[in-house]
N, C-alpha and C positions, 0 to 999 in steps of 0.2 A: 292354244292360248298361252301366252307367255307367263312366266312366273310372276312378273310384275303385275300383269292384269288380274291374275288369279288372286293375289293377295289383296288387291283393291276390292274385289267382289266379296271376299270373306269379311273384310272390315265393314263394307257397306251393309252386308246382311246382319252383322253383329249390331251395328248402329241402329238399323231398322228394328231389330228385336228389342233393343234397349228402349227405344222410343215407345214401342207398343207396351212394354212393361211399365214405363213411367205413366203413360196415359191410363193404363188399367189401374195402377195404384192411385192416381189422382181421382179417377171416377169412384173408386171404393171409398176414398177419404171424403169426397163430397157427399156420398150417400150416407156415410156414418154421421156426418155433420147434420144432414137433414133429419136422420133418425133422432139425434140428440135434441134438436130444436123441437121436433114433434113431441118428444117425451116432456120437454119443458112446458110446452103448451098444454099437454094433457095434465101435468102436475098442477099447473096454475088453475085449471078448471076444477080439479078435485079439492085443492087447498087454497081458497081465496084469502087474501090478506084481510085482517080485521078492519072493520069500519071505524071511523073516528067517532069517539063517544061525545055526544053533545054535553055542554056544561050543565044545562038544565037537568038532564037525567042524572049526571054525577052528583049534583047537589041534592037532588031528591033522594038518591040512595044514601048519601051521607047523613041526611037528616032523619032517615028512617032507622038508623042505628041507635039502640038504646044506650045512652052514655050516663044514665042516672040524672040526679039533680045537679045542675050546674048553677052555682050562686055567683053573684057579683061582689067584687071586693069593696064596693061602695058601702056595704053593710058595716064595715069596720072604720069607715072614714068620715063618719058624720060629725065628729068633733075636731077634725084636723083642718089646718089651713089649706088654702088652695094649692100651694106649692108642695104640700106633703101628701096630697091625695094620690093613691096608687090605683092604676087602672089594671084590671085583669079579672080572672075568674078562679074559682076554687070548687072542689068537690069534697064532700064529707068522707071520712075514713070508714065509718061503720059499714056502708054497703060493700066496700071493697073487701072487708074482712069476711063478710058472708059469701061473696063470690069465691074467695080463696078456699073456704071450707067446702064449697061445692066442687071446685076443681081438684082439690087435693084432699081427699077424705082422711088420709093417714095423718094429716096435721091437725085433726079436730081437737085434740086435747093434749098431745105431747106427754102422755103418761099421767096427766093430772085428771081431775074430775071431767068426765066427758062433756064436750060442748061448752067448756069454760076456758076462755082465752085470757091470758094476761099480756097486755100489750104495753110497751114503753115507747115513748117518742123522745128523740134526742134532737135538740136544736143547737147544740154547741157548734159554733163556726158557721152557722147559716145566717144569711145566704153566702154561698161560696164565692160569688163575684161581687159586683157593686150592689148597693142597696135597692136599685131599681131593676135588678135582674131576677130570674126565677130562683126560687128557694127549694132546696132539697132537704127532706127530713128523713132521718133514719128510724125505721120501725123495727122493733125487736120483740120477739116472742119470749117472755120470761119463763114459760113452761119448759123450755128446752133444757134449763139447768137441772131440773128434777129428772128428766130423761137421761141426762149424762150421768148423774149420780147412780141411777138404777143400773146403767150399763157397767159402771165400776163394780157394783155389788155382784152382778152376774159374772163378771170376769174373775173376781176373787173366788167365787164358788166353783167355777170351772177349773181354776188352777188347783184347788184342793181335790177336785175329782180326778184330775190328771195324776196327781201324786198317789191317790188311792189305787187307780188302775195300774200305775207303774209298778206296784208291789205284787201284782198278780202274774201268773204264768200264761195268761191268755195271749193269743196271737195278736199281732199289731192291727190287723184288720178288724178283729173283734173289739179290741180296745177303742178303736176309732168309732165303730158303730155305737158302742155303749156311750161314748162321750157325746156324740151327736144327739143320741136319744135323750141324754140328760139335759143338754142345752135346749132341746125342743120342749122338754117338760117344764122348763122355766119360762116358756113363752118368749123366747129370745133367740137371736142368732149371734150374740156376742160371745166370741170364744176367748179373745185376748183383750188386754187393756187397750182402750182407744188410743190412737196415735196422738191425740191432743195432749195426753199426759207428758209426752216427750217435748212437745212444743212449748208447754207452759214454762219449763225451765229456762227457755231462751227469751221469754217475754221480759221486756224492760219498760220502765215508765217513760212515756213521752211527755215532756213537760209543757206541751202546748196548752192543753186545757187548764192545767194547774196554774200556769203563768197567767192565762186570761182571767181566771177566777180571782187570783191574788191581786192583780192590778185593778180589777173591777172593785174589789172590796176596799182597797186603799183609796181609790178615787171617791167612793161613797163616803168614807170618813172625812176626806178633804172637803167634799161638797157640804156635808153637815157642818163642818167647822166654819166654812164661809157663810153658810146660811144663818147659823147661830150668831155669828159676829155681826151680821148685817142688821139683825133685829127689825125685819120688815113686817109690815102689817099683813094680815091674811088676804086683804083685798089687793095687794100689790101682785099683779100677775106678769109684769114685764119689768124686771129690775133694771135692765139697761136703759129703758126709757124713763121710768119713774124715779129710780135712785141710781144714777150713773156712777156715783162715787162710792157705792157700797162694795163690800168684799165679794158678794155673790155676783154683782154685775161684772166685776173684774174677772172673776172665775169664768163666767160665760164668754166674755170677750176674748180671753186668752185661748179658750178651747177653739174658737173660730179662727184665731190667728195661727195656731200651730197646725191647722189642717184636720182636726178631729171633727169633721162635718156632721157625721151621723150622731156622734155623742153630743155635739152642740145642739142639734135639733131635739134630741131626747130630753136634755136638761131644760131646754127652752119650753118644751111641752109640759114638763113636770112643774115648772114655774107657773105656766098659764093655768094649770089645774089647781093652783093654790098651795103647791109644795106639801101635799098631804102624803104622809107615809114616806118610805124610802124609795129611792130611784130604782125603777125596774128596767135594767138594761144589761144585756150580756155582752161582754167584751169579745171581740174577735182578734185574730193575730195582728190585724192592721192597727186596731186601737191600742193593743199592748205595746207595739213598737213606738207608736207616736207618744204614748204616755211615758214610756221609759226614757225617751229622749227629751221630754219637756216637762216632767212632773215638777221640777224645781221652778220653772217659769210660772206654773200655775200657783204654786205656793207663794212665790214672791209677789205675784199680782194681788193675791188676797191678803197679804200682810200689811200692817199699818204701824206707824211709829208709836202710836199710843196703845198698842196691844198690851194686854195685861200679862203678868208673868206666866199665868196658866196658858194663855193663848200662844205665847212665845215657846213654851215647853211643847205644846202640841205641834207647832211648826217644826221644831227640832226633831221630835219623834217621827213625824211623817217623812222628814228628810232622811233620817237614819234608816227607816224601814225601806224607803224607796231605793236608796243606794244599794243596800244588801239584796233587795229583791231583783233589781236590775242586773247585778253581778251574778246572781244565781241563775237567772234566766239565760244569761249569755253563755252558759256552759251546758254541755250535753254529755250524757253518760254513754260510753262506748261499751256494749256488752262483750265485744270480742277481746278487748284489752283490759277491762275493769278499771279504766281511768276516765277522767273527764277531759274533754277537749273543747277548744274554743268553737262556739257555734258560728255557722256561716251567716246567720241572721244578724242584722245590725240592731242591737238594743242599746248600745252605748254611743252617744253622739260623737261625731268625729271632731267637733270643735274643742274637745278637752285636750287635744294634742297641742293647742296653742298655749303659749306661755302666760297669757293673761286670762285664761279660763280655768276655773276650778274643776276638780274631778266630778263635782255634782252637776256642772254645766253652766254655772253662773260666773260672772266676771269677778276677777280678783286682781290684786297688784302683782306685777310680774315678779317682784322680789319675794312675795308671800307664797307660802306653801298651800294655803287654803283660803277660801272666801271668808268674809266676816262672820257669817252664820256658823260655819263649821269650826271657826276659831273661837267662838264664844264659849263662856263657861257653862252655859246651859246645855249646849250640844255636847261638850266634853262630859258633863254629868250623865247624859243619856248613854254615851259610849261606855262609861264605867259601869253604869247600871246593867247594861246588856252583857258585859263581860263577866261581872261578878254575880249577877242575878239578884242584886240587892237594890 
């Protein structure tokens, strides 16, 4: 056989062996795939997918859960107009407190008399959204303050014990053991002063609630001023309809015009109930901004040309207080720099930048510095009285 033929035979044998190897490898791969699919089928037989839960069974289970007494909001809407009725449900707080005592026994008394809870509810700023949205209330356990004071007393005693042990020649491990035994004898685990003490030094007053309360009180004074000036009969429950020219009707109409919708509804309800007592309404940040921008418009609407000198003095006083209150709210305290800076919230109306608008927000002559009211002698006397205290 020639060398040429011999080389061809070797190549053919190599190719034949390679084909056998490829076929063998392919058969092995196919068998492994079959084993994988068989494992999948076996796994599916052992772990079947969950069945679809019928809606009827789900609702039956949900209704079987004890959620306590759920009351309808209609209980509070019996004397409201149809457009003021609130739809919804509520639950009483007392059952939740009992559940809390069961779930967390360590919170039973907070260091006070056992099984006596002091609970405070805070409604400032609620609701957090619109008046037709869900309301969130803050629940605070007042007993916690006594517990914190007790921890401070224990920390003071422990510090004195450390100084006493520091004067001995005992080993450090022995000192530590005696100190822990002493803390245990005080029925406490408080070794050092609580970290809250360091944080208290960095606490600064947030003027939001103070601003809301101050504007709320000023509005109540202005409302009483308008009501007294109107001299309406107790039977008058709708001043806008029955006495459209009176000061109280103008006060109500202006509240609606400036966009204080919730405040307008509350004052309207107060009028429909005979205007008995003071107005019970808590200002939120939205009402505070609206009031600061438009309090002079409310005063102007309730003012009359035939107002007595005493009534004119009251209007000037309200204007002076409102201006200084608005300016105070517009500044915030920076604890890092110990300086006041301009607030990002807009409490001062932008229209005061116009040449024909006074700083209080009312129109004036372009050549004049102030409006007619702030230029009057009565208003100047109020300023002098505030400066001198006389």
